[in-house]
VOGU-3710 file (C-alpha; in Angstrom, 3 decimals, decimal comma):
1> xxxxxxxxxx> 11,081/-19,768/4,202  8,653/-21,985/2,543  5,390/-20,497/2,659  2,070/-21,395/0,990  4,022/-22,735/-2,144  6,592/-19,877/-2,502  10,008/-18,978/-1,021  10,078/-15,869/1,035  13,288/-14,569/2,790  12,896/-14,192/6,641
11> xxxxxxxxxx> 13,814/-10,891/6,622  11,098/-10,088/4,474  8,571/-11,475/7,151  9,746/-9,336/10,059  7,247/-8,231/12,526  9,355/-7,434/15,689  7,552/-9,828/17,834  7,282/-13,460/16,176  9,864/-12,912/13,767  12,826/-10,946/14,704
21> xxxxxxxxxx> 16,357/-9,921/13,380  19,027/-9,820/16,447  20,883/-6,789/16,393  24,025/-7,922/18,173  25,193/-11,466/18,216  28,638/-12,554/19,842  28,455/-16,012/17,836  26,565/-17,831/15,445  27,099/-21,298/14,308  25,296/-21,570/10,886
31> xxxxxxxxxx> 24,636/-24,776/8,947  23,131/-24,737/5,520  22,314/-28,199/4,147  22,966/-28,890/0,652  21,220/-31,648/-1,104  21,455/-33,161/-4,891  18,417/-30,689/-5,863  17,176/-27,587/-4,369  14,422/-28,780/-1,744  12,638/-27,863/1,263
41> xxxxxxxxxx> 13,673/-29,097/4,741  12,324/-28,621/8,172  14,779/-26,356/10,380  13,847/-25,791/13,843  10,379/-26,497/13,051  10,047/-24,357/10,173  9,888/-24,847/6,458  13,240/-23,609/4,801  14,961/-24,091/1,845  18,126/-26,110/1,359
51> xxxxxxxxxx> 21,223/-24,586/0,061  21,525/-23,331/-3,501  24,671/-21,957/-5,017  23,745/-18,604/-6,333  27,334/-17,045/-5,794  26,941/-17,325/-2,057  29,023/-20,355/-1,567  32,247/-18,135/-0,522  30,414/-16,852/2,670  30,941/-19,971/4,297
61> xxxxxxxxxx> 34,234/-20,951/6,099  34,445/-24,397/4,568  34,152/-23,051/0,625  37,616/-23,963/-0,169  37,333/-27,363/1,630  34,206/-28,013/-0,796  36,330/-27,624/-3,737  38,729/-29,713/-2,785  36,362/-32,554/-2,359  34,349/-31,760/-5,318
71> xxxxxxxxxx> 36,529/-30,195/-7,737  34,069/-30,854/-10,722  31,059/-29,416/-8,916  31,635/-26,180/-10,722  30,970/-28,006/-14,157  27,682/-29,320/-13,133  24,321/-27,447/-14,587  22,925/-24,856/-12,109  20,499/-25,979/-10,110  16,836/-24,278/-10,173
81> xxxxxxxxxx> 14,815/-23,444/-7,162  12,251/-25,895/-6,139  9,587/-23,091/-5,740  8,999/-19,516/-6,921  11,114/-17,210/-4,742  9,333/-13,668/-4,187  10,552/-10,460/-2,778  7,179/-8,515/-2,962  3,729/-8,882/-4,212  0,341/-10,370/-2,909
91> xxxxxxxxxx> 1,758/-13,812/-1,799  4,387/-11,721/0,449  1,817/-9,492/1,685  -0,404/-12,203/2,688  2,075/-13,919/4,652  3,347/-11,311/6,282  -0,196/-10,155/7,406  -1,007/-13,770/8,594  2,304/-13,962/10,643  1,488/-10,563/12,199
101> xxxxxxxxxx> -2,134/-11,359/13,250  -0,835/-14,772/14,773  1,499/-12,649/16,774  -1,328/-10,372/17,906  -0,426/-7,614/15,825  -3,795/-6,952/14,134  -3,832/-3,296/15,257  -1,038/-2,831/13,472  -2,427/-3,430/9,850  -2,318/-0,894/7,350
111> xxxxxxxxxx> -5,272/1,216/6,748  -7,374/-0,332/3,809  -9,386/2,824/2,577  -12,770/3,249/1,104  -13,398/1,003/-1,661  -15,307/1,955/-4,783  -16,513/0,130/-7,770  -18,330/-2,390/-9,307  -18,660/-5,687/-10,995  -20,048/-5,010/-14,486
121> xxxxxxxxxx> -20,140/-8,174/-15,823  -19,999/-12,023/-14,762  -19,944/-15,095/-17,391  -18,898/-18,355/-17,726  -15,520/-17,333/-18,858  -14,778/-13,955/-17,464  -15,394/-11,222/-14,854  -15,075/-7,512/-15,466  -15,429/-4,249/-13,535  -13,923/-1,386/-11,674
131> xxxxxxxxxx> -12,323/-0,721/-8,430  -11,002/2,443/-6,991  -9,529/3,051/-3,534  -10,586/6,768/-2,974  -8,076/7,336/-0,104  -5,195/6,085/-2,180  -6,045/6,725/-5,883  -2,397/6,166/-7,048  -2,397/2,605/-5,898  -4,170/-0,161/-7,754
141> xxxxxxxxxx> -6,532/-2,177/-5,789  -5,690/-6,328/-5,782  -9,005/-8,023/-6,182  -9,592/-11,976/-5,250  -12,046/-13,808/-7,294  -14,229/-16,719/-5,590  -16,501/-18,895/-7,070  -18,857/-20,880/-5,093  -16,515/-20,035/-2,194  -13,482/-21,451/-3,850
151> xxxxxxxxxx> -10,403/-18,654/-4,788  -9,733/-18,905/-8,241  -7,166/-16,228/-8,355  -6,302/-12,447/-8,431  -6,428/-9,544/-10,664  -5,226/-5,908/-10,234  -7,602/-2,900/-11,236  -5,407/-0,920/-13,391  -6,764/-1,087/-16,752  -7,697/2,402/-18,353
161> xxxxxxxxxx> -11,613/3,172/-18,879  -12,514/6,420/-20,604  -15,815/6,204/-18,880  -14,595/6,543/-15,376  -12,253/9,325/-16,297  -15,072/11,303/-17,771  -17,041/10,511/-14,779  -14,480/12,383/-12,713  -13,050/8,917/-11,215  -9,369/9,799/-10,750
171> xxxxxxxxxx> -7,164/8,825/-13,873  -9,564/6,317/-15,247  -7,113/3,484/-14,605  -9,167/1,448/-12,422  -10,894/-1,261/-14,591  -10,209/-5,019/-14,483  -10,839/-8,091/-16,599  -10,242/-11,775/-15,090  -10,132/-14,693/-17,455  -11,724/-17,587/-15,635
181> xxxxxxxxxx> -10,333/-20,877/-15,571  -12,726/-23,531/-16,829  -13,896/-24,923/-13,252  -15,724/-21,362/-12,937  -18,308/-22,317/-15,891  -20,447/-24,524/-13,664  -20,181/-21,926/-10,625  -20,389/-18,600/-12,504  -23,724/-17,591/-10,561  -22,169/-17,753/-7,269
191> xxxxxxxxxx> -19,031/-15,276/-8,023  -17,623/-12,999/-5,734  -14,923/-10,150/-6,145  -13,304/-9,139/-2,869  -10,469/-6,885/-2,286  -7,603/-9,027/-1,205  -6,394/-6,681/1,652  -9,298/-7,081/3,877  -11,939/-9,209/2,352  -14,324/-6,589/1,528
201> xxxxxxxxxx> -16,905/-7,284/-1,213  -17,154/-5,437/-4,449  -20,811/-4,776/-5,444  -22,650/-5,821/-8,642  -24,325/-3,337/-10,838  -28,065/-4,110/-11,639  -27,272/-5,236/-15,053  -24,906/-7,639/-14,076  -26,801/-8,912/-11,029  -29,838/-9,495/-13,284
211> xxxxxxxxxx> -27,747/-11,130/-16,194  -26,343/-13,380/-13,431  -29,591/-14,689/-11,932  -31,176/-14,679/-15,189  -28,979/-16,940/-16,646  -29,221/-19,169/-13,623  -32,902/-19,283/-14,085  -32,568/-20,263/-17,843  -30,592/-22,960/-17,080  -33,213/-24,514/-14,351
221> xxxxxxxxxx> -36,242/-23,887/-16,863  -34,115/-25,738/-19,517  -33,871/-28,674/-17,211  -37,390/-28,526/-16,097  -39,292/-30,119/-18,906  -36,976/-33,045/-18,777  -37,271/-33,487/-15,071  -41,116/-33,535/-15,631  -40,777/-36,019/-18,249  -38,755/-38,277/-16,149
231> xxxxxxxxxx> -41,086/-37,857/-13,176  -44,301/-38,679/-15,246  -42,527/-41,958/-16,293  -42,113/-43,095/-12,835  -45,073/-41,656/-11,289  -48,174/-43,180/-12,095  -51,483/-41,308/-12,232  -53,662/-41,971/-9,287  -56,858/-44,030/-9,784  -59,735/-41,499/-10,307
241> xxxxxxxxxx> -57,937/-38,653/-10,890  -57,975/-36,989/-14,394  -55,230/-36,873/-16,208  -53,714/-33,178/-16,825  -51,514/-31,977/-19,497  -48,134/-30,499/-18,529  -47,871/-27,034/-19,552  -44,168/-25,656/-20,365  -42,516/-23,512/-17,443  -42,366/-20,108/-18,256
251> xxxxxxxxxx> -39,272/-18,072/-17,573  -39,818/-15,724/-14,315  -38,344/-12,370/-15,153  -36,806/-11,230/-11,546  -35,284/-8,027/-12,824  -36,854/-5,552/-14,761  -34,917/-1,989/-15,804  -34,712/0,198/-12,892  -35,181/-2,595/-10,230  -33,160/-3,135/-7,359
//
C-alpha cells in the first residue's frame, strides 16, 4: 500500500476491523498489474503498488506464459521501487495508528507512559535536550520537531549524557540533537518539540526559553532604529510641535537568573 509517500505491506497495517486478513477463502482471483516501471496504481479505491519482480513471479500461474512471450525479460536491468518500502519504524506506526483511529479503535492505542525531559538549547541551526519515558526507560523516545507549526523532522532521544546518568536517570542514554534544515533559521523562536506517539510537548529549561526569547527581542531591537528612520522620512513633524530627538531603543531583559 502507498501511504504518506512510502510503501507498506497490508499485513503490517492489520487492525481487525477496517483492515483484515481472511482466515479461510475458497478461491481468490488475484491480478497484479505490471508496468514498464514500478509505480502506484488505484486498486479497489486504494493506492497500491504495481508488480515488481523481486523473485516472486513464480507465484503466479502464468509465469511460464510470461517467459514465452518475453524471453529476454531476464536480461533487463532490475527495476527500482518507486518509493521507500518500510516494514517498521515511525512511518509505519503512524499509518497503523491513523487507520486504527479512523476505524474507531482509539481505546486500543498503546499507553504512552510518563514523559520526562527538557529542551536545553534552541538555535537557528539545531535543537538539543533530553527525553525519557519513566515507564519504559529501555525504549528511546521518538520526538517530532516543529517550527511555527510546521513539521521539520524526527529524532530519537538515545544519546548518552553523563550528567543524566549521574543524576540517576536510567542509563543516561536519553539525549538528542536535531540538526535543523535551513527553513528553521527564520522560525527558531517558535520551535516545539513533541513526543511523536501522542504529541505531548517537551518543556524548555529556563535557560533555553530565555535564550530563545532574548534572541527574538534582539532581532526586533536591531530593526527598530531603521524602522524609526523610515517613519521619520515619511511622517512630517506637526506645525507647532517641538521636534524631539529619537533615543536608541534599550533591550528589555525578560529573563534573569532564577526567574520562571
